[in-house]
N, C-alpha and C positions, 0 to 999 in steps of 0.2 A: 256585092259587099261595098264597092266604092260609092254606090248611091246611098247606102245606109250611112256610111261615114260622112258623106257630104250633107245629108239631111240632119244628122246629129250636130254637125258643126254649125249649121244654120240655127238650130234650136237652142243651143247652149247660151248664146247671148240673150235670146228672148227670155229664157228661164231666169237668167241672172237679173235682167231688168225687172221682171215680175217679182222676183224674190226681194229685190231692193225696195220696190214700192211696198210690198207686203210688210217688210221690216219697218220702214218709215211709218206706215199707217198704224201698224200694231203698237209701236213704241209710243206714238202720240196718243192713241186711244187709251192705253194703260196709264201713261203719265198724266195726261190732262184730266182723266176721270178723277184722279185723286186731288187734282188742283182746282177743280171746278167749284164755284161758289154760286149756288142758285138763289142767294138772297140779295145779290147786287144787280145793278143795271147792266153789268158786263158779263152776262151769262155765257159760259163756255161749256158745252157738253161734249165730252170725249174729244176735245180739240176742235170742235166745230162751233162757230159763233152764229148768231141769228142771221147776219148778213149772208154767210155762206150757205146756210140752210135755205134762205129765201132765193138765192141764186140757183141753187140746185133744184128747188121746187119749180122755179120758172122754166128751167131747162128740161125738166122731166115731170110735167104735171100728171102724167098717167100713173106715177108711182104712189101717189097719195101719201106723201110723207107728212108728218105733223106740221102744223102751222107754228107752234111754239117750240123753241129749243128745249124747253123743260121736258117735253115729251119724247125727245129723240132717244132711240135705243142705240146700244153699242154697235150693232150690225148696220144700222142706218148710217151712223157716223163713219164707219169703215167705208161704206159705199160712197158717201159724199167725199171723203178724203181721197179715195182712189180716183174719183172723177176729177178732182182738182189736180191731182198728180198728173193724170193723163192730159187733161184739157190745157194745162199750163206748161206742158212739155218738160216736166222735171226729169224724165228718163233721158232726155236729149242733152243734159248738161255734161260737159266734158270733164269737169273737175269736181271731185267729191266735196271738197271744201266749200265751193261756191254753192253747189246743190244743197248741202246741209244748211248753210246759213240762210239761203233764200227760202227754203222750206220752213225753217224756224220763223222767219219773218212773216211768211204767208199765214202760218198758224196764229200768230199773235197780233196781226194788224188787219185793219180794214183794207180791202183790195185797192181802193184809190190811194191810200197812204203808202201801201207797198209799191204801187206803180210809181208814185212820186219818188220814193227812196231809191228804187232800182234805177230809174232814169237819172236821178242825181248822181248816183255812183258811176254809172256808165259815162255820164257827161264829164265828171271829174277825171275819171281814168283816161278817157280818150281825148280830153281837152276840147270837147264839143262846145258850141256856143249855147247860150241860155235858152234858145228856142228849140233845142233838140227834144224830141219826144218819140218814143216807140212804145206800142202797147205791151204791157207786161205779158210774158208767156208767148208772144208772137215768135215766129221763126227769126225775125230780125233781132229781137231782144236776146234770144238764146244764142244766136250766132255771135252777137257782140260780147256776151259773157264768155263764150267759148273761144273768142278770137284773141285773147291775150296769150302772151308767152308764159310757159310754166314758171319761169323765174319771177314773173310779176304777180303771180297769184297771191303771195303774202301781202303785197301792197294793196291789191284790190280788196282782199279780205279785211284789211285795216280800214279801207274807205267804207266798206259796208258796215263794219263794226262802229265806226265813228258816227255814221248817220242813222244807225238803226233806230234809236228811240229819241 
């Protein structure tokens, strides 16, 4: 019985993480599907833009995903968004507010722009010099985002909000 309880206690956090990822991915797929405009140069299908589709296709060439974002299905978008959630360590974020803000930024920005914005926010929060750089989604990046004191989260949230767009 003790072994069963121990195993269940280990599984509960994993289920919660998986459910949070599933919730975030499902919300984006539903919301962004209604917001997509396939007549513009900035096509977004189910929360996935062409850059993220290209990145996913390069990482998983055996999946034979479509070349054009216009041909992306809902299920393929969910798979891509789940990949970005996992690959950029969104489940490792300590604070929900930061996780939600950065996820929103990831959905709406090019990855290089997002990396610049996150680095700028970390630089401003920690008062690092202008040469500071850490790859977005790296262990170091997530650790720095998690390293703030809970009372400072609103300040960091304001920094992210200020530099978002």
